N, C-alpha and C positions, 0 to 999 in steps of 0.2 A: 504494500500500500504506500503510495507516494505521499509526501508531506504537503499540506496545504496551509499556507500562512495568510492571514487576512489582517490588514492594518488600516486604520482610519487616520487620515491626515487632514489638517486644515488647509494646507497648501503643498505644492510639489516641493518647495524648498525644505519643508520639514523632513523630507526623506534623508537629507544629509546634515541639516543644521538642527542643533538642539533647540527646541522651542522654549520660549519664556514660560515656565510653568506657573500656573495660578492655582494654589491650593483651594481657593474658594470656588473655582469652576470645576464641576464634576467631570467635564469632558476634556480637561486640560491634560496634555501629554508631558511626560517628564524625560523622555528619551527621544532621540532622533529616530526616524523610521528605520534607518539602516541598523542602528544599534538594537532595536527591537527584533528585527528580522534575523540578524546574526545570532542574537541570544536564543531565539526560538530554534534556529537550525542547529545550534550547538547541542541542544537537548534532544535532537532527533538523529543521533549518530547512525542508527541502523537504517535510516531512510535517506542518508546522504548519497547513496549510490543510485537512487531513483530520482527521476525528475520532480522538482518541486513546483507547485502551483502557487504563485505569489499574487494575491489580490490586493490592490491598493484602492482604497475608497477615498475619493476627493470630492469637494463641493462641485456641483454640476458646472458652476461658472469657471472652474479651474481646468475642466476637461476639454481638450481640443482634439481634432483628428490625429495630431501627431504627438500627443502627450505620452502615449505608451512607448513610441519609438524613441523619443527624447529621453525618457526615464530609463529605458532598457540600455541605451548607449551609455548613460551616466553610470548605471549599475555595472556594466561591463568594464568601463574604465576604472571605476573604484575597486572592483573585484580584482582586476589585473594588478593594480598597484598594491593591494593588500597581499596578494599571492607572492609578488616579488619581495615585499618586506618580510614576510614570514619565511621564505626560502633563504633570504639573506641572514635572518636571525638563526635559522638552523645551521647554516654554514659557520656563522660566528661561534655558535656553541660548540660545534665539532672542532674547529680550529683551536678555540680556547681550551677545550678539554684535552686535546693532544698536548698543548703546551703545558697545561697543569700536570698532566701525567708524566711528562719528561721531568719537570721540576720535582714532582713527588718521588719519582724513581731516584733521582740524584740525592734527595734528602734521606730517603729510606736506606740507600746504600751507605751513605755517610754514617747514619745512625747505627746500622748493623756493624759496620767496620769499627766504629768508635766503641761499641759494646764489646766486640771481640777483643779489641786492644785493651780496654779496661779490665776485662776478665783475665787476660794474660799478664798484664802489668801489676795488678793488685790481687795477690792470691787470696786475700781475705774476702773478696767479692765472690769467690767460688761457692761459698755457702748460700749466697743469694742469687745464684745463676738462674734458677727456675723462675723466681719472681722478676728478675731483670729481663729474662726472655719473654715472659708474659707481658711486661710493660712495653717492650720493643714491638711485640706482635700487635698490641692494641694501638700503639702509636703509628705503626705502618698502615694499619687498617684505616685509622682516622685520616691520615695523610692522603690515602688513595680514594677515600669516600667521595669527595666532591667531583674529581675528574671522571670517575666511573659513572656516578649518578648523572652528571651532565651529558656524557656521551651516550648513555643507554636510555635515559628517561626524559631529561629536561626539554627535549625538542618536541615531545608528543603534543603539547598544546598548540604549538605552531603548525604541526602537521594536520591537526584537527581543523584549524582555521583555514588552511589551504583547501581542505576538502569542502569546508563550508562555502568559501568564496568560489570554488569551482562549481559547486552545486548552484549557487546563486546566479552565476553567469549563464548557466544552462537552463535556468528556471523559465517556466511559462509565465509571462507577466500579463496580468489583466488589470486594466485601469477602469474603474467604474465611477460614475457620478452618483452622488447621494443627495 
C-alpha cells in the first residue's frame, strides 16, 4: 500500500517557508509544508519504496493551471539539493571515521606498548598485570567506540533522508483548491 500524505496550506509559499504561527487561530500551521511532508514520510519507512501520493490543498484563489507543475519543479529541486547534502554528510562521516580510526589505532598501540614497557621495567607491577590488562582493554574499546559507531551506524539517518527525498521527487503531486 502506497503512502498518501495530505496537507493544507494557506499559500504555495508555505510549502517551503515556515508560517507565522498564531496560537489563537485553530487552523494556524507551525511547520512549513515540506517539513510536515518529510516528517510524515520518515514515519513510513516501509512505504518509501512505493510511490507516494502527495495532496496539497490550497485556497481556490491560489490554484492556477500551472500551480502543480511549478510546485513539482520546486519539490524536485529541493529534493535534489537535500539528497546531495545528505550524500555529502555520509561521505564526511566515513572520511572522518577513517581518520578517527587511524588516530585511535596509533593511541591504542602506544598505550599497549607503554603497558608492556611498564610491566617489564617495574617488576612490582606484575602483581597487577591482570587489572592493568583489563584497564588497557577497556581503554582501547573506548578509544575505538566513536570511529566504529560513526562508520557503521551514524550515517543511517542521512540514508533515510535520501530515501525520503527520492520518494518525494517521484511522488504523484495533486494540487486541489479548497
